[in-house]
C-alpha positions in Angstrom: 0.1 0.1 0.0 2.7 2.8 0.8 4.6 1.7 -2.3 1.4 2.7 -3.9 0.9 5.8 -2.3 4.5 6.6 -3.0 4.3 6.1 -6.7 1.4 8.0 -7.2 2.9 10.8 -5.3 5.9 10.6 -7.4 3.9 10.7 -10.5 2.1 13.8 -9.1 5.6 15.6 -8.4 6.9 14.8 -12.1 7.1 18.1 -14.3 6.6 15.6 -17.9 9.6 17.8 -19.4 9.9 16.7 -22.6 13.0 16.5 -24.8 12.2 18.2 -28.6 13.6 15.0 -30.1 11.1 12.9 -27.9 8.0 15.0 -29.2 5.3 13.0 -31.6 2.8 15.1 -34.0 0.3 15.4 -32.4 1.3 16.1 -28.5 -0.2 18.7 -27.0 2.4 20.5 -25.2 2.7 23.5 -22.9 5.3 25.8 -21.4 5.1 28.0 -18.2 5.3 31.5 -18.6 5.9 34.6 -16.2 8.1 32.7 -13.6 5.8 29.5 -13.5 2.7 32.0 -12.8 0.6 30.3 -15.9 0.9 27.9 -19.0 0.8 28.2 -22.5 -0.1 25.3 -24.7 -0.1 24.1 -28.4 -0.1 21.4 -30.8 3.2 19.6 -31.7 2.7 18.9 -35.4 6.0 17.8 -36.4 9.2 19.0 -37.9 10.0 21.5 -35.4 6.5 23.6 -35.7 3.8 24.5 -33.0 -0.1 25.5 -33.8 -1.2 27.4 -31.1 -3.9 30.0 -30.2 -3.1 33.6 -29.2 -4.5 37.5 -29.4 -3.5 37.5 -32.5 -5.3 34.2 -33.7 -4.2 30.4 -34.9 -0.5 30.5 -35.3 1.9 28.2 -36.9 5.3 28.6 -34.8 8.8 27.1 -34.5 9.5 25.0 -31.8 12.2 27.6 -30.1 9.2 30.4 -31.2 6.8 29.1 -29.0 8.9 28.1 -25.8 10.7 31.8 -26.0 9.6 34.4 -23.6 12.0 37.5 -23.7 15.7 36.2 -24.0 14.7 32.7 -22.2 13.8 29.2 -23.8 11.4 27.3 -21.7 11.3 23.7 -21.7 8.4 21.8 -23.5 6.2 19.7 -21.1 3.6 17.2 -22.3 0.2 17.4 -21.2 -1.7 14.7 -19.5 -5.1 13.4 -20.5 -7.2 10.7 -19.0 -5.9 11.5 -15.2 -7.7 10.4 -12.4 -9.8 13.0 -10.6 -7.1 13.4 -7.2 -4.1 13.6 -9.5 -6.1 16.0 -11.5 -7.1 18.3 -8.3 -3.5 17.7 -6.4 -1.4 18.9 -9.3 -0.8 22.3 -10.9 -3.6 23.5 -13.0 -3.0 23.5 -16.6 -1.0 20.7 -16.9 -3.5 18.0 -17.5 -7.2 16.9 -17.5 -9.8 14.1 -16.9 -10.9 14.1 -20.3 -10.4 11.0 -22.2 -7.7 11.4 -25.5 -10.3 10.6 -27.7 -8.4 11.5 -31.2 -5.6 9.7 -33.2 -2.2 11.4 -33.7 -2.9 12.5 -37.4 -6.7 13.6 -36.5 -5.0 15.9 -33.6 -2.8 17.4 -36.9 -5.2 18.0 -39.0 -7.8 19.6 -36.2 -5.1 22.1 -35.7 -4.2 22.6 -39.4 -7.8 23.3 -39.9 -8.1 25.4 -37.6 -4.8 27.3 -38.7 -5.9 27.7 -42.0 -9.1 29.2 -41.5 -8.3 30.9 -38.3 -11.5 30.1 -37.4 -11.2 29.3 -33.3 -13.1 32.7 -32.5 -12.1 35.5 -30.5 -9.3 35.3 -27.8 -10.4 35.4 -24.6 -8.1 34.9 -21.6 -10.9 32.8 -19.6 -13.6 31.4 -21.7 -11.5 30.7 -25.7 -7.5 30.6 -24.6 -4.5 28.5 -26.5 -5.4 25.6 -23.7 -9.1 25.0 -24.7 -7.7 25.3 -28.4 -4.9 22.5 -27.8 -7.8 20.6 -25.7 -10.3 21.0 -28.5 -7.7 19.9 -31.3 -7.4 16.7 -29.0 -10.5 15.8 -27.5 -13.3 18.0 -29.6 -13.7 20.0 -26.2 -13.0 23.5 -25.0 -11.4 23.0 -21.9 -8.9 25.1 -19.5 -8.0 23.6 -16.3 -6.1 26.8 -15.6 -9.0 28.6 -16.3 -11.7 26.3 -14.7 -11.7 27.4 -11.2 -12.1 31.0 -12.5 -15.4 29.9 -14.3 -16.5 28.2 -11.2 -16.3 31.4 -8.9 -17.4 33.5 -11.6 -20.6 31.2 -11.5 -20.4 31.6 -7.6 -20.0 35.4 -8.0 -23.2 35.4 -9.8 -25.4 33.5 -8.1 -24.2 35.6 -4.9 -25.3 38.5 -7.0 -28.3 37.5 -8.2 -29.5 36.6 -4.3 -28.2 40.0 -3.2 -30.2 42.1 -5.7 -32.8 40.0 -5.1 -32.5 40.7 -0.9 -34.2 43.6 -0.6 -37.3 42.2 -1.9 -37.3 39.0 0.2 -36.8 41.2 2.9 -39.9 43.7 2.0 -41.9 40.6 1.4 -40.9 38.9 4.9 -41.5 42.2 6.7 -44.8 42.3 5.0 -46.1 39.0 5.7 -44.6 39.4 9.6 -46.7 42.4 9.7 -49.7 41.2 8.1 -49.2 38.3 11.0 -48.8 40.8 13.9 -51.8 42.6 12.6 -53.9 39.0 12.4 -53.0 38.0 15.8 -53.6 41.6 17.5 -57.1 41.6 15.9 -57.5 37.8 17.2 -56.0 39.0 20.8 -58.5 41.7 20.6 -61.3 40.2 19.8 -60.7 37.4 22.2 -60.1 39.9 25.0 -63.3 41.6 24.4 -64.9 38.5 24.2 -63.7 37.6 27.6 -64.8 41.1 29.4 -68.1 41.0 28.1 
């Protein structure tokens, strides 16, 4: 049992760094940016090129261009698909997903090339349509971003709290009206009761 726990912990702590010569066409790759604050994603299409999604659209660039941030070349990492939920929650977001890897390597490359040629992945949006959404879509047919999933979840909660807060004065008014009616009825009842007792 301890061996299994240790093996899982070691798996969770691996960075999935990959050498350029070990990449295969269709691989979903990523690099860390801004000192590891976030990850940038793309699809390796072979012969040293990557197709990725940025604010300027769907682009094809060389691997070094994809890895470069200023003067620094960041290491490449493989994105993991079909990972257990516990592993997903215990590792860094933007590095893996529970989604199954459903497409062949050739289908992934074809998807990326079609989206690049038509530049038709929509407008870039940091939260709802970013590079991770693009690469995940090429691999699975589902637009998903583990990096922004928590933001989306928080957005939903914030929206529901905001809606609740907006309706709160109406609820309070309704409650006060209801309480006032009950007090009035109780007052009438007690008045009639005591009037009947006195007579």
